C-alpha positions as CSV (number, residue, x, y, z in Angstrom):
1,X,181.4,131.4,132.2
2,X,180.8,134.1,129.6
3,X,183.4,137.0,129.3
4,X,182.4,140.3,127.8
5,X,185.1,142.9,127.1
6,X,184.9,146.5,126.0
7,X,188.4,147.9,125.2
8,X,189.3,151.4,124.2
9,X,192.8,152.6,123.6
10,X,193.1,153.8,127.3
11,X,191.4,151.1,129.4
12,X,189.4,147.9,129.1
13,X,186.3,146.8,131.1
14,X,185.9,143.1,131.6
15,X,182.8,141.3,132.9
16,X,182.8,137.6,133.8
17,X,179.3,136.2,134.0
18,X,178.8,132.8,135.8
19,X,176.2,131.1,138.0
20,X,177.8,132.7,141.0
21,X,177.3,136.3,139.7
22,X,179.3,138.9,137.7
23,X,182.9,139.7,138.3
24,X,184.3,143.0,137.1
25,X,187.9,143.8,136.2
26,X,189.5,146.9,134.6
27,X,192.8,146.6,132.8
28,X,194.8,148.9,130.4
29,X,193.2,149.3,127.0
30,X,194.5,147.6,123.9
31,X,194.6,148.7,120.3
32,X,196.3,146.3,117.9
33,X,197.4,149.3,115.8
34,X,199.8,150.1,118.7
35,X,200.0,146.9,120.7
36,X,201.4,143.6,119.6
37,X,200.1,140.1,120.5
38,X,202.9,139.7,123.1
39,X,202.2,143.1,124.7
40,X,198.5,142.2,125.1
41,X,199.3,138.7,126.4
42,X,201.9,139.9,128.9
43,X,199.7,142.6,130.3
44,X,196.7,140.2,130.7
45,X,199.0,137.7,132.4
46,X,199.9,140.3,134.9
47,X,196.6,142.1,135.5
48,X,193.8,139.6,134.6
49,X,195.0,136.0,135.0
50,X,195.7,136.4,138.8
51,X,192.1,137.6,139.4
52,X,190.0,135.5,137.0
53,X,189.5,131.7,136.6
54,X,190.2,132.0,132.9
55,X,190.1,128.2,132.3
56,X,186.4,128.3,133.2
57,X,185.5,130.6,130.3
58,X,183.6,128.9,127.5
59,X,182.7,132.1,125.5
60,X,184.5,135.4,125.1
61,X,183.0,138.4,123.3
62,X,185.7,141.1,122.8
63,X,184.9,144.5,121.4
64,X,188.0,146.6,120.8
65,X,189.4,149.8,119.4
66,X,191.5,149.3,116.2
67,X,189.9,145.9,115.4
68,X,188.7,146.8,112.0
69,X,190.1,144.1,109.8
70,X,191.1,140.4,109.9
71,X,194.8,141.1,110.5
72,X,194.2,143.5,113.5
73,X,191.5,141.2,114.9
74,X,193.9,138.3,114.6
75,X,196.5,140.1,116.8
76,X,194.0,140.3,119.7
77,X,192.5,136.8,118.9
78,X,195.9,135.1,119.3
79,X,196.6,136.9,122.6
80,X,193.2,135.9,123.9
81,X,193.6,132.3,122.8
82,X,196.7,132.1,125.0
83,X,194.7,133.4,128.0
84,X,191.4,131.6,127.5
85,X,192.4,128.1,126.4
86,X,188.9,126.6,126.6
87,X,186.8,129.4,125.2
88,X,185.1,130.1,121.9
89,X,186.4,133.7,121.2
90,X,184.7,136.4,119.1
91,X,186.7,139.6,118.4
92,X,184.7,142.5,117.0
93,X,185.3,146.1,116.2
94,X,184.2,148.5,119.0
95,X,181.7,150.0,116.6
96,X,179.6,146.9,116.7
97,X,179.8,147.0,120.4
98,X,178.7,150.6,120.4
99,X,175.8,149.8,118.1
100,X,174.7,146.8,120.2
101,X,175.0,148.8,123.5
102,X,173.1,151.9,122.3
103,X,170.7,150.5,119.8
104,X,170.1,147.0,121.0
105,X,168.1,145.5,118.1
106,X,166.7,148.8,116.7
107,X,168.1,150.9,113.9
108,X,170.1,154.0,114.7
109,X,173.4,155.9,114.4
110,X,176.0,155.1,117.0
111,X,179.0,157.2,117.7
112,X,182.1,156.7,119.8
113,X,183.7,159.8,121.2
114,X,186.5,159.0,123.7
115,X,190.2,158.9,123.1
116,X,189.4,158.5,119.4
117,X,186.1,158.9,117.5
118,X,184.1,156.8,115.1
119,X,180.5,156.3,114.0
120,X,178.3,153.8,112.2
121,X,174.9,153.2,110.7
122,X,173.2,150.2,112.3
123,X,170.1,148.4,111.0
124,X,169.3,146.6,114.2
125,X,171.5,143.6,113.4
126,X,174.6,144.7,111.6
127,X,176.7,147.8,111.0
128,X,175.8,148.6,107.4
129,X,177.7,151.9,106.8
130,X,180.8,153.6,108.3
131,X,182.3,156.9,107.3
132,X,186.0,156.0,107.2
133,X,187.9,156.8,110.5
134,X,191.3,158.3,109.5
135,X,192.8,157.9,112.9
136,X,194.4,160.6,115.1
137,X,196.9,161.8,112.6
138,X,194.4,162.7,109.9
139,X,191.0,162.6,111.5
140,X,189.4,161.6,114.8
141,X,187.3,164.8,114.8
142,X,185.6,165.4,118.1
143,X,187.7,163.0,120.0
144,X,189.8,163.6,123.1
145,X,192.9,163.4,120.9
146,X,191.5,166.0,118.5
147,X,190.6,168.3,121.3
148,X,193.9,167.9,123.0
149,X,195.8,168.8,119.8
150,X,193.7,171.9,119.4
151,X,194.4,173.0,123.0
152,X,198.1,172.3,122.7
153,X,198.5,174.2,119.5
154,X,196.7,177.2,121.0
155,X,199.0,177.0,124.0
156,X,202.2,177.0,122.1
157,X,201.1,179.5,119.4
158,X,200.1,182.0,122.0
159,X,196.5,182.0,121.0
160,X,195.1,181.1,124.4
161,X,193.9,183.8,126.9
162,X,196.7,184.5,129.4
163,X,194.9,183.4,132.5
164,X,194.0,180.1,130.9
165,X,197.5,179.7,129.5
166,X,199.0,180.3,132.9
167,X,196.7,177.8,134.5
168,X,197.6,175.1,132.0
169,X,201.3,175.8,132.3
170,X,201.1,175.6,136.1
171,X,199.4,172.2,135.8
172,X,202.1,170.7,133.7
173,X,204.6,168.5,135.4
174,X,208.0,169.1,133.6
175,X,206.9,172.2,131.9
176,X,206.2,172.8,128.2
177,X,209.0,170.5,127.2
178,X,207.1,167.6,128.8
179,X,204.3,168.0,126.2
180,X,206.7,167.6,123.3
181,X,208.5,164.8,124.9
182,X,205.3,162.9,125.5
183,X,203.8,163.5,122.1
184,X,207.0,162.6,120.1
185,X,208.7,160.1,122.4
186,X,205.9,158.7,124.5
187,X,203.7,155.8,123.8
188,X,200.9,155.9,122.6
189,X,200.7,159.7,121.8
190,X,196.9,159.7,121.2
191,X,196.2,158.7,124.8
192,X,198.5,161.4,126.1
193,X,196.9,164.1,123.9
194,X,193.4,163.0,125.1
195,X,194.4,163.5,128.7
196,X,194.1,167.2,128.2
197,X,190.3,166.9,128.0
198,X,190.3,166.9,131.8
199,X,191.7,170.4,131.8
200,X,189.0,171.3,129.2
201,X,186.3,169.8,131.3
202,X,187.4,171.8,134.3
203,X,187.2,175.0,132.2
204,X,184.4,174.1,129.9
205,X,182.4,177.3,130.7
206,X,185.3,179.4,129.5
207,X,184.4,180.9,126.0
208,X,187.8,179.9,124.6
209,X,187.3,176.3,125.6
210,X,183.7,176.4,124.4
211,X,184.8,177.5,120.9
212,X,187.2,174.5,120.6
213,X,184.5,172.1,121.8
214,X,181.9,173.4,119.4
215,X,184.2,173.5,116.4
216,X,185.6,170.0,117.0
217,X,182.1,168.4,117.6
218,X,180.6,170.2,114.7
219,X,183.3,168.8,112.5
220,X,182.5,165.3,113.8
221,X,178.7,165.6,113.2
222,X,179.0,167.3,109.8
223,X,181.9,165.1,108.4
224,X,180.6,161.8,109.7
225,X,177.1,161.6,111.1
226,X,175.3,163.7,108.5
227,X,176.7,161.5,105.7
228,X,174.4,158.5,106.7
229,X,171.2,157.8,104.9
230,X,168.2,158.8,107.1
231,X,170.3,160.7,109.5
232,X,167.5,163.1,110.0
233,X,165.0,160.4,111.1
234,X,167.2,158.1,113.2
235,X,168.4,158.6,116.8
236,X,172.0,159.5,117.2
237,X,173.6,157.7,120.1
238,X,176.9,158.4,121.8
239,X,179.4,156.2,123.8
240,X,182.6,157.4,125.5
241,X,183.7,159.6,128.3
242,X,184.3,162.7,126.1
243,X,180.7,162.5,124.7
244,X,179.3,161.8,128.1
245,X,181.0,164.8,129.9
246,X,180.4,167.2,127.0
247,X,176.8,166.0,126.4
248,X,175.4,169.5,126.6
249,X,177.6,170.8,123.8
250,X,176.7,167.9,121.5
251,X,173.1,168.3,122.3
252,X,173.1,171.9,121.2
253,X,174.8,171.0,117.9
254,X,172.3,168.2,117.2
255,X,169.4,170.4,118.1
256,X,170.6,173.2,115.7
257,X,170.5,170.6,112.9
258,X,167.1,169.2,113.9
259,X,168.6,165.8,114.6
260,X,167.3,163.4,117.1
261,X,169.4,162.9,120.2
262,X,169.6,159.3,121.5
263,X,171.4,157.8,124.4
264,X,174.6,159.0,126.0
265,X,176.5,156.1,127.7
266,X,179.8,156.6,129.3
267,X,180.7,152.9,129.4
268,X,178.9,150.3,127.2
269,X,180.0,147.3,129.1
270,X,176.8,146.8,131.2
271,X,174.6,147.2,128.1
272,X,176.8,144.6,126.3
273,X,176.4,142.2,129.2
274,X,172.6,142.7,128.9
275,X,172.8,142.1,125.1
276,X,174.6,138.8,125.4
277,X,172.7,137.4,128.4
278,X,169.2,138.3,127.3
279,X,169.4,136.7,123.9
């Protein structure tokens, strides 16, 4: 049995491929920046092991948020080793997963815009360049977290149109204090901040929301994507729910810069299954 996993910070999609077909499972997402080996192991023991014959797996391909160096990959690897005792396990950064899912074996620029954001230049085989992702505290332009911060600041600083302000306040369980409690005392704060993209999606035709979307996505394209060699001649692909649901805004920004729009994929897992089963 082959196991293919795509894990963001919010949720993880699992596909188990065997002679009898494909089994699909969704669990919470893992990010080794925030989650320890024991947290990952304990969650999988609870949500995955009762549903999957893990002892039958002989190969696991895991693509995950936060898996950008050997130490962080090791955190995930150790947890997976305890779950899949008989499998050869590969842990990769989700950027490689994004590149393989969107580009296959062709060169291109692949972007992730979900809870967080990232991008890479892919030569058809490997990721060959990556503008540093500074994370949600310093960067993550265009991401759900970045958009959520912009919305919340406008809400508290009284910069939001009154009708929009009142609608957001009415939607909050626990009132304004709940926002501060979740940001500064909750875990993890980036996931909570990104949850405000639902409100923005429901009001994306409002000029105030449109300004936030355009400004945030323009920062992502200009600070990241336009730094890659041949960015004017390569397709720019996107993965992630934020990119998928705000595709129209991103398309306008790319078109204004004469850049080629590529694929928009909400979930890369099916394309990753195809990549690993068609080789």
